[in-house]
Backbone as numpy.savetxt, mean C-alpha at the origin, in Angstrom:
# Nx Ny Nz CAx CAy CAz Cx Cy Cz
-4.02 -10.82 -11.70 -4.48 -10.34 -10.39 -4.23 -8.84 -10.21
-3.49 -8.22 -11.07 -3.21 -6.79 -10.94 -3.77 -6.02 -12.13
-3.63 -6.58 -13.34 -4.03 -5.88 -14.56 -5.53 -5.60 -14.60
-6.35 -6.63 -14.38 -7.81 -6.45 -14.44 -8.30 -5.49 -13.35
-7.82 -5.62 -12.10 -8.24 -4.64 -11.08 -7.90 -3.20 -11.45
-6.75 -2.99 -12.11 -6.39 -1.62 -12.52 -7.38 -1.07 -13.54
-7.84 -1.94 -14.44 -8.84 -1.52 -15.44 -10.15 -1.13 -14.74
-10.59 -1.98 -13.81 -11.83 -1.69 -13.07 -11.66 -0.44 -12.21
-10.48 -0.26 -11.61 -10.21 0.95 -10.82 -10.33 2.21 -11.67
-9.78 2.15 -12.88 -9.82 3.31 -13.78 -11.26 3.62 -14.20
-12.04 2.58 -14.50 -13.44 2.78 -14.88 -14.22 3.37 -13.72
-13.99 2.84 -12.52 -14.65 3.34 -11.32 -14.32 4.83 -11.11
-13.03 5.19 -11.24 -12.61 6.58 -11.03 -13.24 7.52 -12.06
-13.34 7.04 -13.30 -13.92 7.87 -14.36 -15.39 8.12 -14.10
-16.11 7.07 -13.72 -17.54 7.22 -13.42 -17.75 8.10 -12.19
-16.94 7.87 -11.16 -17.09 8.63 -9.92 -16.78 10.11 -10.12
-15.88 10.41 -11.05 -15.50 11.81 -11.28 -16.67 12.64 -11.80
-17.63 11.99 -12.47 -18.78 12.71 -13.00 -19.76 13.12 -11.91
-19.71 12.41 -10.79 -20.65 12.70 -9.70 -19.98 13.38 -8.51
-18.72 13.76 -8.68 -17.97 14.40 -7.59 -17.72 15.85 -7.90
-16.72 16.41 -7.20 -16.39 17.82 -7.36 -15.42 18.03 -8.51
-15.43 17.14 -9.53 -14.45 17.21 -10.61 -14.48 18.53 -11.35
-15.67 19.09 -11.55 -15.78 20.33 -12.31 -15.08 21.49 -11.60
-15.10 21.45 -10.27 -14.47 22.52 -9.51 -12.95 22.44 -9.57
-12.41 21.23 -9.82 -10.96 21.04 -9.76 -10.33 20.75 -11.11
-11.12 20.79 -12.17 -10.62 20.37 -13.47 -9.45 21.21 -13.95
-9.47 22.53 -13.68 -8.38 23.38 -14.13 -7.08 23.04 -13.42
-7.17 22.86 -12.12 -5.99 22.52 -11.33 -5.46 21.15 -11.72
-6.36 20.19 -11.95 -5.95 18.84 -12.31 -5.25 18.80 -13.66
-5.72 19.64 -14.60 -5.20 19.59 -15.97 -3.75 20.05 -16.07
-3.25 20.80 -15.07 -1.88 21.30 -15.16 -0.88 20.36 -14.47
-1.38 19.29 -13.87 -0.48 18.32 -13.26 0.28 17.58 -14.36
1.62 17.68 -14.40 2.39 17.02 -15.47 2.18 15.50 -15.48
2.03 14.94 -16.67 1.84 13.50 -16.79 3.09 12.74 -16.34
4.24 13.40 -16.34 5.46 12.74 -15.89 5.36 12.32 -14.43
4.64 13.12 -13.62 4.43 12.75 -12.22 3.61 11.47 -12.12
2.53 11.42 -12.89 1.68 10.22 -12.88 2.43 9.00 -13.40
3.26 9.21 -14.43 4.01 8.10 -15.02 4.99 7.50 -14.01
5.72 8.36 -13.31 6.70 7.90 -12.33 6.01 7.30 -11.11
4.92 7.94 -10.66 4.18 7.43 -9.51 3.61 6.04 -9.81
3.07 5.85 -11.01 2.49 4.55 -11.38 3.57 3.48 -11.52
4.73 3.88 -12.05 5.83 2.93 -12.21 6.28 2.40 -10.85
6.42 3.31 -9.87 6.85 2.89 -8.53 5.75 2.09 -7.84
4.49 2.44 -8.11 3.35 1.72 -7.53 3.30 0.27 -8.02
3.42 0.11 -9.34 3.41 -1.24 -9.93 4.65 -2.02 -9.48
5.80 -1.35 -9.48 7.03 -2.01 -9.05 6.97 -2.50 -7.62
6.35 -1.70 -6.73 6.22 -2.10 -5.33 5.33 -3.33 -5.19
4.22 -3.37 -5.95 3.32 -4.52 -5.89 4.00 -5.79 -6.41
4.66 -5.67 -7.56 5.30 -6.84 -8.15 6.44 -7.35 -7.28
7.22 -6.43 -6.72 8.34 -6.83 -5.85 7.82 -7.56 -4.62
6.75 -7.03 -4.04 6.17 -7.64 -2.85 5.61 -9.03 -3.16
4.93 -9.16 -4.30 4.35 -10.46 -4.68 5.43 -11.49 -4.99
6.48 -11.06 -5.71 7.56 -11.99 -6.07 8.38 -12.39 -4.84
8.39 -11.55 -3.81 9.12 -11.88 -2.59 8.56 -13.14 -1.95
7.28 -13.44 -2.21 6.64 -14.63 -1.64 7.22 -15.93 -2.18
7.98 -15.84 -3.27 8.65 -17.03 -3.79 9.83 -17.42 -2.90
10.29 -16.49 -2.07 11.49 -16.73 -1.27 11.24 -16.65 0.24
10.18 -15.93 0.64 9.89 -15.80 2.07 8.44 -16.18 2.32
8.11 -16.47 3.55 6.74 -16.84 3.91 5.83 -15.61 3.91
4.53 -15.86 3.85 3.57 -14.76 3.86 3.65 -13.93 5.15
3.75 -14.56 6.34 3.90 -13.76 7.57 5.13 -12.85 7.53
6.23 -13.34 6.93 7.44 -12.52 6.81 7.19 -11.32 5.91
6.45 -11.56 4.81 6.14 -10.47 3.90 5.27 -9.41 4.58
4.25 -9.87 5.30 3.36 -8.95 6.01 4.13 -8.16 7.07
5.01 -8.84 7.77 5.83 -8.20 8.80 6.74 -7.14 8.17
7.36 -7.49 7.04 8.24 -6.55 6.35 7.50 -5.31 5.86
6.31 -5.51 5.31 5.54 -4.38 4.79 4.92 -3.52 5.89
4.98 -4.00 7.12 4.44 -3.23 8.24 5.22 -1.96 8.52
6.45 -1.88 8.03 7.27 -0.69 8.27 7.09 0.34 7.16
6.10 0.16 6.31 5.87 1.05 5.17 5.81 2.54 5.53
5.20 2.94 6.65 5.15 4.39 6.96 6.53 5.04 7.04
7.56 4.28 7.40 8.89 4.88 7.55 9.46 5.33 6.20
9.52 4.47 5.15 10.00 4.97 3.85 9.08 6.04 3.25
7.78 5.94 3.50 6.86 6.98 3.00 7.20 8.32 3.63
7.51 8.30 4.91 7.88 9.52 5.63 9.20 10.08 5.13
10.22 9.22 5.01 11.56 9.66 4.60 11.58 10.15 3.16
10.91 9.43 2.26 10.88 9.85 0.85 10.02 11.08 0.66
9.05 11.29 1.55 8.27 12.52 1.50 9.14 13.72 1.82
10.06 13.54 2.76 11.01 14.61 3.11 11.94 14.90 1.93
12.42 13.84 1.27 13.39 13.99 0.19 12.74 14.51 -1.10
11.62 13.90 -1.50 11.01 14.22 -2.79 10.03 15.40 -2.74
9.31 15.52 -1.63 8.30 16.57 -1.53 8.69 17.69 -0.58
9.89 17.56 0.00 10.39 18.57 0.94 9.44 18.75 2.13
8.85 17.65 2.58 8.00 17.70 3.76 8.86 17.93 5.00
8.27 18.51 6.02 8.98 18.74 7.27 8.15 18.19 8.42
8.79 17.36 9.23 8.11 16.76 10.38 8.91 17.08 11.64
8.20 17.20 12.75 8.87 17.42 14.02 9.50 16.12 14.51
10.43 16.22 15.44 11.06 15.03 16.00 10.01 14.15 16.70
9.00 14.79 17.31 7.95 14.02 17.96 7.17 13.19 16.95
6.94 13.74 15.75 6.22 13.00 14.71 6.99 11.75 14.32
8.31 11.89 14.16 9.15 10.72 13.85 9.03 9.68 14.96
9.03 10.15 16.21 8.97 9.25 17.35 7.63 8.51 17.39
6.53 9.22 17.15 5.21 8.61 17.22 5.01 7.58 16.10
5.48 7.91 14.90 5.38 6.97 13.77 6.21 5.72 14.06
7.40 5.93 14.62 8.26 4.79 14.97 7.59 3.91 16.03
6.93 4.53 16.99 6.21 3.77 18.02 5.11 2.92 17.40
4.36 3.50 16.47 3.26 2.78 15.83 3.79 1.60 15.03
4.82 1.85 14.22 5.39 0.80 13.38 5.98 -0.31 14.23
6.76 0.08 15.25 7.37 -0.92 16.13 6.30 -1.73 16.86
5.23 -1.07 17.25 4.14 -1.76 17.92 3.47 -2.80 17.03
3.23 -2.43 15.76 2.62 -3.37 14.80 3.55 -4.56 14.56
4.85 -4.28 14.40 5.82 -5.35 14.15 5.87 -6.31 15.34
5.92 -5.77 16.56 5.96 -6.63 17.75 4.69 -7.45 17.88
3.56 -6.84 17.56 2.27 -7.53 17.69 2.17 -8.69 16.70
2.70 -8.50 15.49 2.54 -9.51 14.44 3.70 -10.51 14.39
4.77 -10.22 15.13 5.94 -11.10 15.09 5.66 -12.42 15.79
6.03 -13.50 15.12 5.86 -14.84 15.70 7.23 -15.50 15.74
7.84 -15.66 16.90 9.17 -16.28 16.98 9.12 -17.74 16.55
10.20 -18.21 15.90 10.29 -19.60 15.45 10.97 -20.43 16.53
10.25 -21.43 16.97 10.80 -22.29 18.01 11.43 -23.55 17.45
11.17 -23.82 16.18 11.70 -25.03 15.56 13.05 -24.73 14.92
14.11 -25.09 15.58 15.45 -24.80 15.08 15.81 -25.64 13.86
14.98 -26.67 13.58 15.27 -27.54 12.44 14.54 -27.08 11.18
13.82 -25.98 11.27 13.09 -25.51 10.10 14.06 -25.04 9.04
13.55 -24.97 7.79 14.41 -24.62 6.66 14.92 -23.20 6.76
14.16 -22.32 7.45 14.55 -20.92 7.53 15.37 -20.60 8.77
15.74 -21.62 9.53 16.42 -21.37 10.80 17.73 -20.63 10.62
18.51 -21.00 9.61 19.80 -20.36 9.39 19.73 -19.25 8.34
18.52 -18.97 7.86 18.36 -17.96 6.81 18.36 -16.57 7.42
19.18 -15.69 6.91 19.28 -14.33 7.44 18.79 -13.31 6.42
19.39 -13.29 5.24 19.04 -12.30 4.23 19.22 -12.89 2.84
18.22 -12.75 2.00 18.30 -13.32 0.65 17.48 -12.51 -0.33
17.10 -13.15 -1.45 16.34 -12.47 -2.50 14.99 -11.97 -1.99
14.34 -12.74 -1.14 13.05 -12.33 -0.62 13.13 -11.03 0.15
14.10 -10.94 1.04 14.29 -9.72 1.83 14.69 -8.54 0.95
15.51 -8.83 -0.07 15.93 -7.77 -0.99 14.73 -7.22 -1.76
13.85 -8.11 -2.19 12.64 -7.68 -2.91 11.71 -6.89 -1.99
11.65 -7.27 -0.72 10.82 -6.52 0.22 11.38 -5.11 0.45
12.70 -5.02 0.53 13.33 -3.69 0.67 13.07 -2.83 -0.56
13.16 -3.46 -1.75 12.86 -2.74 -2.99 11.42 -2.27 -2.99
10.51 -3.13 -2.56 9.09 -2.79 -2.50 8.84 -1.62 -1.55
9.49 -1.65 -0.40 9.34 -0.56 0.57 9.89 0.75 0.03
11.05 0.66 -0.65 11.63 1.86 -1.25 10.71 2.46 -2.30
10.11 1.61 -3.14 9.19 2.09 -4.17 7.90 2.63 -3.55
7.46 2.04 -2.43 6.32 2.59 -1.70 6.63 4.02 -1.26
7.86 4.22 -0.79 8.27 5.55 -0.37 8.29 6.54 -1.53
8.77 6.08 -2.69 8.79 6.95 -3.88 7.36 7.33 -4.28
6.46 6.33 -4.27 5.06 6.59 -4.61 4.47 7.64 -3.66
4.70 7.46 -2.36 4.18 8.41 -1.38 4.79 9.80 -1.54
6.10 9.85 -1.84 6.77 11.13 -2.02 6.21 11.91 -3.20
5.96 11.21 -4.31 5.41 11.88 -5.49 3.97 12.31 -5.24
3.20 11.48 -4.56 1.83 11.85 -4.21 1.82 13.09 -3.33
2.76 13.17 -2.40 2.87 14.35 -1.53 3.18 15.59 -2.36
4.10 15.43 -3.31 4.50 16.57 -4.15 3.33 17.05 -5.02
2.60 16.10 -5.62 1.43 16.46 -6.43 0.38 17.14 -5.57
0.17 16.58 -4.38 -0.85 17.11 -3.48 -0.53 18.54 -3.04
0.73 18.80 -2.72 1.13 20.12 -2.24 1.17 21.16 -3.36
1.57 20.71 -4.55 1.81 21.66 -5.64 0.60 21.88 -6.54
-0.19 20.83 -6.77 -1.27 20.92 -7.76 -2.67 20.69 -7.18
-2.77 20.25 -5.94 -4.06 20.02 -5.27 -5.00 19.23 -6.19
-4.68 17.98 -6.51 -5.51 17.21 -7.44 -6.82 16.75 -6.83
-7.79 16.52 -7.68 -9.06 15.95 -7.27 -8.88 14.44 -7.07
-9.57 13.88 -6.10 -9.38 12.47 -5.71 -9.42 11.52 -6.90
-10.48 11.60 -7.70 -10.66 10.61 -8.77 -9.78 10.87 -9.98
-9.32 12.11 -10.12 -8.37 12.40 -11.19 -7.04 11.70 -10.90
-6.60 11.80 -9.65 -5.36 11.14 -9.23 -5.49 9.62 -9.36
-6.61 9.08 -8.93 -6.87 7.64 -9.01 -6.93 7.18 -10.46
-7.59 7.95 -11.31 -7.76 7.59 -12.72 -6.43 7.50 -13.44
-5.61 8.56 -13.32 -4.37 8.58 -14.10 -3.32 7.62 -13.57
-3.32 7.37 -12.28 -2.37 6.39 -11.76 -2.70 4.99 -12.31
-3.99 4.68 -12.39 -4.39 3.38 -12.90 -4.22 3.27 -14.41
-4.43 4.37 -15.14 -4.23 4.35 -16.60 -2.76 4.06 -16.93
-1.85 4.75 -16.26 -0.43 4.50 -16.48 -0.04 3.09 -16.03
-0.64 2.63 -14.95 -0.35 1.27 -14.46 -0.81 0.23 -15.47
-1.96 0.47 -16.09 -2.46 -0.44 -17.13 -1.47 -0.54 -18.27
-0.92 0.61 -18.66 0.07 0.62 -19.74 1.31 -0.19 -19.41
1.86 0.02 -18.22 3.05 -0.73 -17.80 2.76 -2.24 -17.73
1.62 -2.58 -17.14 1.28 -4.00 -16.97 0.99 -4.67 -18.30
0.37 -3.94 -19.22 0.09 -4.50 -20.55 1.38 -4.84 -21.27
2.36 -3.95 -21.19 3.67 -4.22 -21.80 4.29 -5.46 -21.17
4.22 -5.55 -19.83 4.78 -6.70 -19.13 4.10 -8.00 -19.51
2.76 -7.96 -19.64 2.01 -9.17 -20.00 2.36 -9.66 -21.40
2.56 -8.71 -22.31 2.88 -9.08 -23.68 4.32 -9.59 -23.81
5.23 -8.93 -23.11 6.64 -9.33 -23.19 6.88 -10.70 -22.54
6.27 -10.93 -21.39 6.48 -12.20 -20.69 5.60 -13.33 -21.21
4.55 -12.97 -21.93 3.63 -13.99 -22.43 2.59 -14.41 -21.42
2.60 -13.81 -20.22 1.64 -14.20 -19.19 0.21 -13.83 -19.57
0.06 -12.80 -20.42 -1.28 -12.42 -20.86 -1.95 -13.53 -21.66
-1.18 -14.17 -22.55 -1.72 -15.27 -23.36 -2.00 -16.49 -22.48
-1.15 -16.70 -21.47 -1.36 -17.80 -20.55 -2.65 -17.61 -19.75
-2.93 -16.36 -19.37 -4.16 -16.09 -18.62 -5.39 -16.34 -19.50
-5.34 -15.90 -20.76 -6.47 -16.11 -21.67 -6.76 -17.61 -21.81
-5.70 -18.40 -21.95 -5.85 -19.85 -22.07 -6.44 -20.43 -20.77
-5.96 -19.94 -19.64 -6.45 -20.41 -18.34 -7.92 -20.06 -18.16
-8.30 -18.81 -18.54 -9.69 -18.36 -18.39 -10.63 -19.13 -19.30
-10.13 -19.55 -20.48 -10.96 -20.35 -21.40 -11.24 -21.73 -20.82
-10.25 -22.27 -20.10 -10.42 -23.60 -19.50 -11.22 -23.54 -18.21
-11.11 -22.42 -17.49 -11.83 -22.25 -16.22 -12.55 -20.90 -16.23
-13.63 -20.77 -16.99 -14.32 -19.48 -17.13 -14.89 -18.93 -15.82
-15.12 -19.79 -14.84 -15.68 -19.32 -13.56 -14.73 -18.36 -12.85
-13.44 -18.41 -13.20 -12.47 -17.55 -12.54 -12.72 -16.08 -12.89
-13.35 -15.83 -14.04 -13.61 -14.45 -14.46 -14.57 -13.75 -13.50
-15.59 -14.48 -13.05 -16.53 -13.91 -12.09 -15.84 -13.57 -10.78
-14.98 -14.47 -10.34 -14.23 -14.23 -9.11 -13.31 -13.03 -9.25
-12.69 -12.90 -10.41 -11.76 -11.80 -10.67 -12.50 -10.47 -10.73
-13.67 -10.46 -11.36 -14.47 -9.23 -11.44 -14.92 -8.81 -10.04
-15.38 -9.77 -9.23 -15.81 -9.47 -7.87 -14.66 -8.89 -7.05
-13.48 -9.53 -7.18 -12.29 -9.05 -6.49 -11.94 -7.63 -6.95
-12.05 -7.37 -8.25 -11.69 -6.07 -8.81 -12.63 -4.97 -8.35
-13.92 -5.28 -8.24 -14.89 -4.29 -7.77 -14.60 -3.93 -6.31
-14.32 -4.94 -5.50 -13.95 -4.69 -4.10 -12.67 -3.85 -4.03
-11.73 -4.15 -4.91 -10.47 -3.40 -4.97 -10.73 -1.93 -5.31
-11.63 -1.69 -6.26 -11.94 -0.32 -6.67 -12.59 0.47 -5.55
-13.50 -0.16 -4.83 -14.16 0.51 -3.70 -13.14 0.84 -2.61
-12.25 -0.12 -2.33 -11.22 0.12 -1.34 -10.25 1.20 -1.76
-9.84 1.18 -3.04 -8.91 2.19 -3.53 -9.54 3.57 -3.52
-10.85 3.64 -3.69 -11.57 4.90 -3.61 -11.31 5.59 -2.27
-11.40 4.84 -1.18 -11.18 5.41 0.15 -9.70 5.72 0.38
-8.83 4.92 -0.20 -7.39 5.18 -0.08 -7.04 6.52 -0.71
-7.56 6.78 -1.92 -7.23 8.04 -2.59 -7.94 9.23 -1.95
-9.10 9.01 -1.36 -9.74 10.09 -0.60 -8.87 10.48 0.59
-8.28 9.47 1.23 -7.39 9.74 2.37 -6.13 10.46 1.92
-5.55 10.02 0.80 -4.33 10.64 0.29 -4.54 12.10 -0.06
-5.61 12.41 -0.80 -5.84 13.78 -1.24 -6.25 14.71 -0.11
-6.92 14.16 0.91 -7.39 15.01 2.01 -6.42 15.10 3.18
-5.65 14.04 3.40 -4.77 14.00 4.57 -3.31 13.73 4.24
-3.03 13.10 3.11 -1.65 12.84 2.71 -1.30 11.36 2.73
-0.21 10.98 2.05 0.22 9.57 1.96 0.65 8.98 3.30
1.26 9.79 4.17 1.72 9.25 5.45 0.57 8.78 6.34
-0.46 9.62 6.57 -1.61 9.12 7.35 -2.25 7.90 6.69
-2.29 7.88 5.36 -2.87 6.73 4.65 -2.06 5.46 4.92
-0.73 5.57 4.88 0.11 4.39 5.12 -0.01 3.91 6.57
-0.19 4.85 7.50 -0.39 4.48 8.90 -1.71 3.74 9.08
-2.76 4.23 8.40 -4.07 3.59 8.48 -4.03 2.18 7.90
-3.42 2.03 6.71 -3.38 0.71 6.07 -2.49 -0.27 6.83
-1.51 0.27 7.56 -0.65 -0.61 8.37 -1.35 -1.03 9.66
-1.97 -0.07 10.35 -2.61 -0.39 11.63 -3.91 -1.16 11.44
-4.50 -1.15 10.25 -5.74 -1.91 10.05 -5.47 -3.41 10.25
-4.27 -3.87 9.86 -3.92 -5.28 10.08 -3.88 -5.57 11.58
-3.30 -4.61 12.30 -3.21 -4.75 13.75 -4.60 -4.81 14.38
-5.49 -3.89 13.98 -6.82 -3.85 14.58 -7.67 -5.05 14.16
-7.43 -5.58 12.95 -8.16 -6.78 12.51 -7.81 -7.97 13.40
-6.51 -8.16 13.63 -6.08 -9.28 14.48 -6.49 -9.05 15.93
-6.36 -7.80 16.40 -6.75 -7.48 17.78 -8.24 -7.73 17.98
-9.05 -7.37 16.98 -10.48 -7.61 17.06 -10.79 -9.10 17.16
-10.05 -9.90 16.39 -10.22 -11.35 16.45 -9.85 -11.89 17.83
-8.78 -11.34 18.40 -8.34 -11.76 19.74 -9.43 -11.47 20.77
-10.02 -10.27 20.68 -11.04 -9.87 21.65 -12.33 -10.68 21.47
-12.78 -10.82 20.22 -14.05 -11.51 19.94 -13.98 -13.00 20.30
-12.87 -13.64 19.88 -12.76 -15.09 20.09 -11.96 -15.45 21.35
-11.58 -14.41 22.11 -10.92 -14.59 23.40 -9.63 -15.42 23.29
-8.83 -15.08 22.30 -7.52 -15.73 22.18 -6.57 -15.10 23.20
-5.58 -15.85 23.59 -4.58 -15.31 24.52 -3.54 -14.50 23.75
-2.92 -13.55 24.44 -1.90 -12.69 23.82 -0.59 -12.87 24.54
0.50 -12.87 23.76 1.83 -13.00 24.34 2.28 -11.66 24.91
3.39 -11.70 25.63 3.95 -10.47 26.20 4.32 -9.47 25.10
4.89 -9.99 24.00 5.25 -9.12 22.87 4.02 -8.46 22.27
2.93 -9.20 22.16 1.71 -8.64 21.59 1.12 -7.57 22.50
1.17 -7.78 23.81 0.71 -6.74 24.73 1.56 -5.48 24.62
2.88 -5.67 24.53 3.78 -4.53 24.38 3.50 -3.80 23.07
3.29 -4.57 22.00 2.97 -3.97 20.71 1.68 -3.20 20.75
0.67 -3.75 21.42 -0.63 -3.07 21.54 -0.48 -1.74 22.26
0.28 -1.74 23.35 0.51 -0.51 24.12 1.21 0.55 23.26
2.23 0.11 22.50 2.97 1.05 21.65 2.09 1.65 20.56
1.25 0.82 19.93 0.38 1.32 18.86 -0.61 2.35 19.41
-1.30 2.03 20.49 -2.28 2.95 21.06 -1.61 4.22 21.59
-0.43 4.06 22.19 0.30 5.22 22.69 0.74 6.12 21.55
1.27 5.51 20.48 1.72 6.29 19.33 0.57 7.03 18.67
-0.56 6.35 18.45 -1.73 6.98 17.82 -2.31 8.08 18.70
-2.40 7.82 19.99 -2.97 8.81 20.91 -2.09 10.04 21.03
-0.79 9.84 21.19 0.13 10.97 21.33 0.19 11.79 20.04
0.19 11.09 18.89 0.22 11.79 17.60 -1.01 12.67 17.45
-2.17 12.13 17.82 -3.41 12.91 17.73 -3.41 14.08 18.71
-2.91 13.83 19.92 -2.92 14.88 20.96 -2.01 16.04 20.60
-0.78 15.73 20.13 0.17 16.79 19.81 -0.16 17.48 18.49
-0.95 16.80 17.63 -1.36 17.41 16.36 -2.31 18.55 16.63
-3.13 18.37 17.64 -4.13 19.39 17.98 -3.68 20.30 19.12
């Protein structure tokens, strides 16, 4: 689910680079050290794997809720790794947005007899923290590359996926999961079509993600990808006329207030 999409992403980036402004940025792109791409890809793959493995210990809603705070580590690691500087108001507005999303998506458990009732912190939460930390590292390195080398969108996308393919290939061979997938695909060949379709959609989506990163930075990108979940659910609530809890209303107010104030003070 990760290896094939990375291959398709790399092919997409290579093809797109021929029809974009690649020629104008080729000199600047060529001086970007490969060590940056290697470390950025390692943290990117690590964040995905940690988040996926966390599902073995926590529920999907818990994972989504945990990943909703992604803008915070991206912001903090950007300060540490890329020496970014933000005003106190920026920290406040980002915190408002994140808190609003968390409140909106939080679902309290009313069943005290559930298996997770006495569960506080375990491997799942630890993996989510690791994933968030690696997300921050990825964003910090992207910020540093963006500020220092001004990379072209598809060059950044291409090399991150190439290094990711290398890491994942090693993992597939060492764990034997690559051979297991080949056996599975031989028994159920229809899965290949589904995987290719998923990978193409992934490449198109990643295209816009990297356009946002190179033009606006990792922090705005993380805010967009976090609030999109909020707006998707909010849209469903409006269209299908679902009722909203007090927490969801409070979360909605915080998200819109944070986004509006951030935009107003930016200009």
